[in-house]
C-alpha positions as CSV (number, residue, x, y, z in Angstrom):
1,X,0.0,0.0,0.0
2,X,2.9,2.4,0.7
3,X,4.6,2.1,-2.7
4,X,1.7,3.6,-4.8
5,X,1.5,6.5,-2.3
6,X,5.3,7.1,-2.5
7,X,5.2,7.0,-6.3
8,X,2.3,9.4,-6.4
9,X,4.1,11.8,-3.9
10,X,7.2,11.6,-6.1
11,X,5.3,12.6,-9.2
12,X,3.7,15.5,-7.4
13,X,7.1,16.7,-6.1
14,X,8.8,16.6,-9.5
15,X,7.8,20.2,-10.5
16,X,9.3,21.4,-7.3
17,X,12.8,20.4,-8.6
18,X,12.2,22.6,-11.6
19,X,10.9,25.5,-9.4
20,X,14.1,25.6,-7.4
21,X,16.1,26.5,-10.5
22,X,14.9,30.0,-11.0
23,X,11.2,30.6,-11.0
24,X,9.9,27.3,-12.2
25,X,9.2,25.9,-15.6
26,X,7.0,27.6,-18.2
27,X,3.3,26.7,-18.3
28,X,3.8,24.4,-21.4
29,X,6.3,22.3,-19.4
30,X,4.1,22.1,-16.4
31,X,1.3,20.9,-18.7
32,X,3.6,18.3,-20.2
33,X,4.6,17.1,-16.6
34,X,0.9,16.9,-15.7
35,X,0.1,14.9,-18.8
36,X,2.9,12.4,-17.9
37,X,1.5,12.1,-14.4
38,X,-1.9,11.3,-15.7
39,X,-0.9,9.0,-18.6
40,X,1.8,7.2,-16.7
41,X,0.2,6.6,-13.3
42,X,-0.3,2.9,-13.8
43,X,3.1,2.5,-15.5
44,X,4.7,4.3,-12.6
45,X,3.1,2.0,-10.1
46,X,4.2,-1.1,-12.1
47,X,7.8,-0.1,-13.1
48,X,9.0,2.8,-11.0
49,X,7.3,2.5,-7.6
50,X,10.6,2.6,-5.8
51,X,11.7,5.9,-7.4
52,X,11.2,9.4,-6.2
53,X,11.2,12.9,-7.8
54,X,13.1,13.2,-11.1
55,X,14.1,9.5,-10.9
56,X,10.5,8.6,-11.7
57,X,10.7,10.3,-15.1
58,X,14.1,8.7,-15.7
59,X,12.7,5.3,-14.8
60,X,9.8,5.7,-17.1
61,X,12.1,6.7,-20.0
62,X,14.4,3.8,-19.2
63,X,11.4,1.5,-19.4
64,X,9.9,3.1,-22.5
65,X,9.7,-0.2,-24.3
66,X,7.4,-1.6,-21.5
67,X,5.1,1.4,-20.7
68,X,1.7,2.0,-22.2
69,X,1.3,3.8,-25.5
70,X,-0.4,6.8,-23.8
71,X,2.6,7.0,-21.4
72,X,5.1,6.8,-24.3
73,X,3.2,9.7,-26.1
74,X,3.2,11.8,-23.0
75,X,6.9,11.2,-22.3
76,X,7.7,12.1,-25.9
77,X,6.1,15.5,-25.4
78,X,8.1,16.2,-22.2
79,X,11.0,18.4,-23.0
80,X,14.4,17.1,-22.1
81,X,16.0,18.7,-19.1
82,X,18.4,21.5,-20.2
83,X,22.0,21.4,-18.9
84,X,22.8,24.1,-16.4
85,X,24.3,27.3,-17.8
86,X,28.1,27.7,-17.5
87,X,29.4,29.6,-14.5
88,X,29.4,33.3,-14.9
89,X,32.4,35.6,-14.5
90,X,34.9,33.4,-16.3
Protein backbone atom coordinates (compact mmCIF):
# COMPACT_ATOMS: atom_id res chain seq x y z
CA UNK A 1 0.00 0.00 0.00
CA UNK A 2 2.87 2.41 0.71
CA UNK A 3 4.56 2.09 -2.68
CA UNK A 4 1.74 3.62 -4.77
CA UNK A 5 1.53 6.49 -2.29
CA UNK A 6 5.28 7.06 -2.47
CA UNK A 7 5.19 7.00 -6.27
CA UNK A 8 2.29 9.45 -6.35
CA UNK A 9 4.08 11.77 -3.94
CA UNK A 10 7.20 11.61 -6.08
CA UNK A 11 5.28 12.58 -9.19
CA UNK A 12 3.69 15.49 -7.36
CA UNK A 13 7.10 16.66 -6.11
CA UNK A 14 8.79 16.63 -9.54
CA UNK A 15 7.79 20.20 -10.48
CA UNK A 16 9.35 21.42 -7.25
CA UNK A 17 12.75 20.37 -8.57
CA UNK A 18 12.19 22.64 -11.56
CA UNK A 19 10.89 25.48 -9.41
CA UNK A 20 14.10 25.63 -7.39
CA UNK A 21 16.09 26.52 -10.50
CA UNK A 22 14.89 30.03 -11.05
CA UNK A 23 11.18 30.60 -10.97
CA UNK A 24 9.92 27.28 -12.22
CA UNK A 25 9.19 25.86 -15.61
CA UNK A 26 7.04 27.60 -18.19
CA UNK A 27 3.34 26.68 -18.34
CA UNK A 28 3.79 24.40 -21.36
CA UNK A 29 6.35 22.32 -19.45
CA UNK A 30 4.05 22.14 -16.42
CA UNK A 31 1.26 20.92 -18.72
CA UNK A 32 3.57 18.26 -20.16
CA UNK A 33 4.55 17.13 -16.64
CA UNK A 34 0.89 16.87 -15.65
CA UNK A 35 0.15 14.88 -18.82
CA UNK A 36 2.91 12.42 -17.90
CA UNK A 37 1.55 12.10 -14.36
CA UNK A 38 -1.89 11.28 -15.69
CA UNK A 39 -0.93 9.05 -18.61
CA UNK A 40 1.79 7.16 -16.73
CA UNK A 41 0.16 6.64 -13.34
CA UNK A 42 -0.30 2.88 -13.79
CA UNK A 43 3.10 2.48 -15.46
CA UNK A 44 4.73 4.33 -12.57
CA UNK A 45 3.14 1.96 -10.08
CA UNK A 46 4.22 -1.05 -12.10
CA UNK A 47 7.78 -0.14 -13.12
CA UNK A 48 8.97 2.76 -10.97
CA UNK A 49 7.28 2.51 -7.60
CA UNK A 50 10.64 2.55 -5.82
CA UNK A 51 11.71 5.86 -7.41
CA UNK A 52 11.21 9.43 -6.22
CA UNK A 53 11.23 12.87 -7.82
CA UNK A 54 13.12 13.17 -11.08
CA UNK A 55 14.07 9.48 -10.87
CA UNK A 56 10.46 8.58 -11.70
CA UNK A 57 10.72 10.30 -15.09
CA UNK A 58 14.13 8.75 -15.71
CA UNK A 59 12.74 5.33 -14.83
CA UNK A 60 9.76 5.73 -17.14
CA UNK A 61 12.07 6.73 -19.98
CA UNK A 62 14.38 3.79 -19.22
CA UNK A 63 11.38 1.47 -19.41
CA UNK A 64 9.87 3.11 -22.48
CA UNK A 65 9.73 -0.25 -24.26
CA UNK A 66 7.39 -1.56 -21.52
CA UNK A 67 5.12 1.41 -20.70
CA UNK A 68 1.69 1.97 -22.23
CA UNK A 69 1.33 3.81 -25.53
CA UNK A 70 -0.35 6.76 -23.79
CA UNK A 71 2.57 7.05 -21.41
CA UNK A 72 5.05 6.85 -24.32
CA UNK A 73 3.21 9.66 -26.08
CA UNK A 74 3.21 11.85 -22.97
CA UNK A 75 6.93 11.19 -22.35
CA UNK A 76 7.73 12.12 -25.95
CA UNK A 77 6.14 15.53 -25.40
CA UNK A 78 8.06 16.18 -22.18
CA UNK A 79 11.02 18.44 -22.97
CA UNK A 80 14.45 17.10 -22.13
CA UNK A 81 16.04 18.73 -19.13
CA UNK A 82 18.41 21.50 -20.16
CA UNK A 83 21.98 21.42 -18.87
CA UNK A 84 22.82 24.14 -16.35
CA UNK A 85 24.32 27.34 -17.77
CA UNK A 86 28.10 27.72 -17.54
CA UNK A 87 29.40 29.57 -14.49
CA UNK A 88 29.41 33.32 -14.94
CA UNK A 89 32.42 35.56 -14.49
CA UNK A 90 34.93 33.44 -16.33
